[in-house]
Structure formats: structure tokens, C-alpha cells
C-alpha positions as CSV (number, residue, x, y, z in Angstrom):
1,X,102.2,97.9,95.6
2,X,99.0,96.8,93.9
3,X,99.0,96.6,90.1
4,X,95.7,97.5,88.5
5,X,95.2,95.6,85.3
6,X,92.0,97.4,84.4
7,X,91.0,100.8,85.5
8,X,88.2,103.3,84.6
9,X,89.7,106.7,84.2
10,X,87.6,109.9,84.0
11,X,89.6,112.5,82.0
12,X,88.4,116.0,82.7
13,X,89.1,119.2,80.6
14,X,87.4,122.6,80.2
15,X,87.6,122.7,76.4
16,X,85.7,120.8,73.6
17,X,87.1,117.7,72.1
18,X,88.2,116.7,69.5
19,X,90.5,119.6,68.4
20,X,90.1,120.1,64.7
21,X,92.9,122.7,64.1
22,X,94.7,124.4,67.0
23,X,94.7,122.6,70.3
24,X,97.4,121.1,72.5
25,X,95.8,119.8,75.6
26,X,92.7,118.6,73.6
27,X,94.9,116.4,71.4
28,X,97.0,115.1,74.3
29,X,94.0,113.9,76.3
30,X,92.5,112.4,73.1
31,X,95.6,110.4,72.4
32,X,96.0,109.4,76.1
33,X,92.4,108.1,76.1
34,X,92.9,106.0,73.0
35,X,96.2,104.5,74.3
36,X,94.6,103.6,77.6
37,X,91.8,101.8,75.9
38,X,94.2,99.9,73.7
39,X,96.0,98.8,76.9
40,X,92.8,97.4,78.3
41,X,91.5,100.2,80.4
42,X,88.2,102.1,80.3
43,X,88.1,105.8,79.6
44,X,85.3,108.4,79.9
45,X,85.6,112.2,79.3
46,X,84.0,115.0,81.3
47,X,84.3,117.9,78.9
48,X,82.1,120.8,77.7
49,X,78.9,120.3,75.8
50,X,79.5,120.0,72.1
51,X,82.2,117.4,72.6
52,X,82.1,114.0,70.8
53,X,84.2,110.9,70.9
54,X,83.8,107.6,69.1
55,X,85.8,105.4,71.5
56,X,84.7,106.7,74.9
57,X,81.7,108.0,76.8
58,X,81.4,111.7,77.0
59,X,79.7,113.6,79.9
60,X,79.0,117.4,79.9
61,X,81.2,119.6,82.1
62,X,80.0,122.9,83.4
63,X,82.6,124.9,85.4
64,X,79.9,126.9,87.2
65,X,78.4,123.8,88.9
66,X,80.0,121.9,91.8
67,X,82.5,119.6,90.4
68,X,81.6,116.4,92.3
69,X,78.0,116.7,91.3
70,X,79.1,116.3,87.7
71,X,81.2,113.1,88.1
72,X,79.2,110.2,86.7
73,X,77.8,108.1,89.4
74,X,77.7,104.2,89.5
75,X,80.1,104.0,86.5
76,X,82.9,102.3,88.4
77,X,85.3,105.2,88.0
78,X,88.6,104.5,89.7
79,X,90.5,107.7,89.2
80,X,89.9,111.2,87.9
81,X,92.5,112.8,85.7
82,X,92.0,116.6,85.8
83,X,93.7,118.8,83.3
84,X,92.8,122.1,85.0
85,X,91.8,123.1,88.5
86,X,88.2,122.6,89.6
87,X,86.0,124.3,92.1
88,X,86.2,121.7,94.8
89,X,88.4,118.8,95.8
90,X,87.3,115.6,94.0
91,X,86.0,112.9,96.2
92,X,87.6,110.1,94.2
93,X,91.3,109.5,93.8
94,X,92.7,112.0,91.4
95,X,95.7,113.6,89.7
96,X,96.0,117.0,87.9
97,X,98.2,117.7,84.9
98,X,99.3,121.4,84.7
99,X,99.8,122.0,80.9
100,X,100.7,125.7,80.9
101,X,102.7,128.2,82.9
102,X,101.6,130.0,86.0
103,X,103.4,133.1,87.2
104,X,101.9,133.3,90.7
105,X,103.1,131.5,93.8
106,X,100.0,129.6,94.8
107,X,100.1,126.0,96.1
108,X,99.0,123.4,93.6
109,X,97.4,120.1,94.4
110,X,99.7,117.4,95.9
111,X,99.0,115.1,92.9
112,X,100.0,117.6,90.3
113,X,101.9,116.3,87.2
114,X,103.9,118.6,85.0
115,X,104.7,118.1,81.3
116,X,108.5,118.3,81.4
117,X,111.3,118.0,83.9
118,X,112.0,121.7,83.6
119,X,108.4,122.5,84.0
120,X,108.3,120.5,87.2
121,X,111.5,121.9,88.6
122,X,110.2,125.4,88.3
123,X,107.5,124.4,90.7
124,X,109.9,122.6,93.1
125,X,108.6,119.2,91.9
126,X,110.0,116.1,90.1
127,X,106.6,114.8,89.0
128,X,106.3,115.0,85.3
129,X,105.1,113.1,82.2
130,X,106.2,114.1,78.7
131,X,103.4,114.5,76.2
132,X,103.3,112.0,73.4
133,X,101.8,111.9,69.9
134,X,99.8,109.3,68.0
135,X,101.5,108.5,64.7
136,X,98.1,107.6,63.2
137,X,97.3,111.3,63.1
138,X,100.4,112.1,61.0
139,X,100.8,109.3,58.4
140,X,103.8,109.1,56.0
141,X,106.5,111.7,57.0
142,X,107.8,111.6,53.4
143,X,111.4,111.8,54.5
144,X,112.8,111.4,50.9
145,X,110.7,114.3,49.6
146,X,112.7,117.4,48.4
147,X,112.4,120.3,51.0
148,X,112.8,123.9,50.2
149,X,111.7,126.0,53.3
150,X,111.6,126.2,57.1
151,X,108.5,126.5,59.2
152,X,107.2,128.1,62.4
153,X,104.3,126.3,64.2
154,X,102.4,127.9,67.0
155,X,100.1,130.7,67.9
156,X,101.9,133.6,66.2
157,X,99.7,136.2,67.9
158,X,101.3,135.1,71.2
159,X,104.4,137.3,71.4
160,X,106.4,135.0,73.6
161,X,106.4,132.5,70.7
162,X,108.5,135.1,68.8
163,X,107.4,134.7,65.3
164,X,109.2,138.0,64.5
165,X,112.4,136.3,65.6
166,X,111.7,133.4,63.3
167,X,111.0,135.8,60.4
168,X,114.3,137.7,61.0
169,X,116.4,134.6,61.3
170,X,115.0,132.9,58.2
171,X,115.5,136.0,56.2
172,X,119.1,136.3,57.2
173,X,119.6,132.6,56.4
174,X,118.0,133.1,52.9
175,X,115.3,130.6,53.5
176,X,111.5,130.9,52.9
177,X,109.5,130.7,56.1
178,X,106.0,129.0,56.3
179,X,104.1,130.2,59.4
180,X,101.4,127.7,60.6
181,X,99.3,129.5,63.2
182,X,99.4,133.1,62.1
183,X,98.4,135.8,59.6
184,X,100.3,138.5,57.8
185,X,98.3,141.1,59.6
186,X,97.9,140.5,63.3
187,X,96.2,142.8,65.8
188,X,96.2,140.6,68.9
189,X,98.7,141.4,71.6
190,X,100.2,144.2,69.6
191,X,99.7,145.1,66.0
192,X,102.1,143.4,63.5
193,X,102.0,143.7,59.7
194,X,104.6,141.5,58.0
195,X,105.8,142.9,54.7
196,X,108.5,140.3,54.1
197,X,107.5,138.3,51.0
198,X,109.7,135.4,51.9
199,X,107.2,134.6,54.7
200,X,104.1,132.5,53.8
201,X,101.2,132.6,56.3
202,X,98.8,129.7,56.5
203,X,96.6,130.6,59.4
204,X,95.4,127.9,61.8
205,X,95.9,124.5,60.1
206,X,95.2,121.0,61.4
207,X,95.1,117.5,60.2
208,X,96.4,116.6,56.7
209,X,96.7,120.3,55.7
210,X,99.3,120.9,58.4
211,X,101.0,117.6,57.8
212,X,101.5,118.4,54.2
213,X,103.2,121.7,55.0
214,X,105.6,119.9,57.4
215,X,106.5,117.3,54.8
216,X,108.1,120.1,52.7
217,X,110.1,121.7,55.5
218,X,113.8,121.5,56.1
219,X,113.6,122.6,59.8
220,X,111.4,123.9,62.6
221,X,112.4,127.4,63.6
222,X,111.2,128.1,67.2
223,X,113.0,131.0,69.0
224,X,110.6,131.2,71.9
225,X,111.1,133.9,74.6
226,X,109.5,132.1,77.5
227,X,109.9,128.8,79.3
228,X,108.0,126.5,77.0
229,X,106.3,123.9,79.3
230,X,106.5,121.1,76.7
231,X,105.9,122.2,73.1
232,X,103.9,119.6,71.1
233,X,105.1,121.3,67.9
234,X,108.6,120.2,68.7
235,X,107.7,116.5,68.5
236,X,105.3,116.9,65.6
237,X,108.1,118.6,63.6
238,X,110.6,115.9,64.5
239,X,108.2,113.2,63.4
240,X,108.4,114.7,59.9
241,X,112.1,114.6,60.0
242,X,112.5,118.4,60.7
243,X,115.4,119.2,63.1
244,X,114.6,122.0,65.5
245,X,116.5,125.3,65.6
246,X,115.4,127.3,68.7
247,X,116.1,128.9,72.0
248,X,117.4,127.1,75.1
249,X,114.3,127.8,77.3
250,X,111.9,125.6,79.2
251,X,111.6,122.1,78.0
252,X,113.7,122.6,74.8
253,X,117.1,121.5,76.2
254,X,115.7,118.2,77.5
255,X,113.8,117.4,74.3
256,X,116.1,118.8,71.6
257,X,119.4,116.8,71.9
258,X,122.3,117.8,69.6
259,X,121.5,115.0,67.1
260,X,118.1,116.5,66.3
261,X,118.6,120.3,66.6
262,X,120.5,123.3,67.8
263,X,119.6,125.8,70.6
264,X,120.9,129.3,71.2
265,X,119.5,132.7,72.3
266,X,121.6,134.5,69.7
267,X,120.0,135.0,66.3
268,X,123.4,134.9,64.5
269,X,124.0,131.3,65.8
270,X,120.6,130.2,64.7
271,X,121.3,131.6,61.2
272,X,124.5,129.6,61.1
273,X,122.7,126.5,62.3
274,X,120.2,126.9,59.4
275,X,123.1,127.1,57.0
276,X,124.1,123.6,58.1
277,X,120.6,122.2,58.4
278,X,121.4,119.6,55.7
279,X,123.8,117.8,58.1
280,X,120.9,116.4,60.2
281,X,119.5,112.9,59.5
282,X,115.8,113.2,58.8
283,X,115.3,109.5,59.6
284,X,117.0,109.9,63.0
285,X,114.7,112.9,63.9
286,X,111.7,110.8,63.0
287,X,112.8,107.7,64.9
288,X,113.8,109.8,67.9
289,X,110.3,111.4,68.1
290,X,108.6,108.0,67.9
291,X,110.9,106.3,70.4
292,X,110.7,109.0,73.1
293,X,107.5,110.9,72.7
294,X,104.7,108.5,71.6
295,X,101.2,108.3,73.0
296,X,102.0,104.8,74.3
297,X,105.0,106.0,76.2
298,X,102.9,108.9,77.7
299,X,100.2,106.4,78.6
300,X,102.6,104.1,80.4
301,X,104.0,107.0,82.4
302,X,100.6,108.1,83.5
303,X,99.6,104.5,84.5
304,X,102.5,104.5,87.0
305,X,101.1,107.8,88.4
306,X,97.6,106.4,88.6
307,X,98.8,103.3,90.4
308,X,100.8,105.3,92.9
309,X,97.8,107.4,93.8
310,X,95.5,104.4,94.0
311,X,97.9,102.7,96.4
312,X,97.5,105.7,98.8
313,X,100.6,107.7,97.9
314,X,100.9,111.3,96.7
315,X,102.9,112.4,93.7
316,X,104.6,115.3,95.6
317,X,105.7,115.4,99.2
318,X,104.5,119.0,99.4
319,X,102.1,121.1,97.3
320,X,104.1,122.4,94.3
321,X,104.7,126.1,94.3
322,X,106.4,128.3,91.7
323,X,110.0,128.7,92.8
324,X,110.5,132.2,91.3
325,X,108.1,134.7,89.8
326,X,109.3,135.9,86.4
327,X,109.2,139.7,86.1
328,X,110.8,140.1,82.7
329,X,108.1,140.0,80.0
330,X,110.4,138.2,77.5
331,X,113.5,136.0,77.9
332,X,116.6,137.3,76.2
333,X,117.0,136.9,72.4
334,X,119.6,138.9,70.5
């Protein structure tokens, strides 16, 4: 198999970069691009107007126009890395990362990559790359700082993220809860007004504001009620030395090993886990995040996918298709 020492990768997404506050895919493709350039490759982005990037060329993407007409010509692009479906088959070699969940049984492109082993298996595939974080975005984890609360990190308006479960568990455990990504009064996807005064809502936070909240947290409480595809918040929290207490759905069992957290679909067991949260080693959580889920590790995994495609192979033997439609709105949580 040919090894490509220098490639020009066009990374495509349908949302603006960079992400300043909330944004998973946007940050992942940003970190991937930086890591590829550090490794000696060239990167360009095809993203919506309004995007900026200091380390790579940016070209405007318009989903209403034919895709291939928007691919920069005469730029020596070797491979296109899609992060969503486009309106026609790319003419150049390409892969597509599926970042979220689909609940329809439609064939996906042969060169689809998923973001966890569980995510791939649910689509009858074994092609996946774990997301990775760039430690430069997080700085000092302050592992020796006193910590006095637990946190929830995610879009609290999204009911499958189960912020109400986190509120109930933290209250029973007698611990203040800091919610990053939600408000006390929510009217999206069902009205919720939280009266509990032990809960502190921070709204959408990013950058150093978010980092500072995580530096004061004992643990990440994440009782999701869906199959989490990956969960960037898991790795971010571990980086700051926060063990994870959550439900055993989606990617969580492959990411959260016993040394860095506890998983159960029973709230009583999660309460008990929080009562023993001091038994976890903050340094070990931090080291585990860096050694297994870094942007460099993600970049190396994607390079192997790129090389496989450029050598004429496909990433899946058959188009991936969802194995089983999920009819229940929420996975069990007692």
C-alpha cells in the first residue's frame, strides 16, 4: 500500500467555523485540521460563508448549489473529508464522517466513518475514529484545586441528554449541580422550569469560561437516555480530572472504563457513585483523556482511512445501514 507523506485534504462541513461556544463537529474538524498541518499535510475548509481560519484556506459552501462545482479547482486536493451528506457524489476520493444518530434505515456511503465502535456497530460497520481534543484549548486542569460541586455539560434543552435526571441525582447526593448548556427556564422541546436552588445554570459557555467551571467540579454527571454517538463532553471533563457518572448507553461503556467513572441506568446507583467520587484519581482521569482521546491520535486514525481510500479500497464492504430502528423515545432510566 502506498504511503502518502503529504496530502491536501479538503474538510467539508455545513456550519460556520470556528465554534465560539457550543459546537461539537466544528471543534473536531478544527482540531483535526490543525493536527494534519502539524504532521506536514495541507488542509483547506469548504464551509459556510462567515467562517474564518488562521491556519488554512477557507472556501464558501452553499448546500443549494451542486457540490462538485464548489470544490476548489487546481489546488491539488487529494481527498475530500465530508462531515455530512452532500447533493451529489464527489468526483475526488472521499470519506464521510457521520457525527450524529440517524433513525432511518437508508444506505450510507461506502466510505462512511463513525465516531465510536458502538456507533459503527449500530450501522453494521466496524469503521470508526474516536474524536480527540486539542489540549491547547483547555490549559491548566488545576487538579489540586478544591472542588465543591458536580457538573452537567450539554444542550440541556435536548431531552435525551436528561438534565432532569442529573438534577434529581445531584440533589439526592447532596451536591450542587452546575449546568453548562442550559437555563433555569426552558421552553424548547417541552417546558421546564427548575426551582431547585442547588442547581446553577450557566447557559452556553465556551473557552476559558467553560474551562473555569470544569476546574471546580468533582465529577461530570451525564445520565443520557439515548445512544450517545461519542460525547465530546466526556473527554473534556476527564481532561479536567472529573470522573464521569452516567448511563451505559452508546459510546459510554467503551470510553468510560471503571478507573475513570461509573455507569448505571439506575439513579440510586448513580447517587451511591457520587458519594464515593473522592476515590477517583484526578491525575489518572486527565492522563487517560490525553493518552486515548487527543487530536493527534484522531488525526493518525484518519490518516490511515485516507490512505486506504487513496489506495483504491473502501472503508466498508457494504453501504452501512442502521441495524434496528429505535421506537422508544427515551432509553430506560429509573
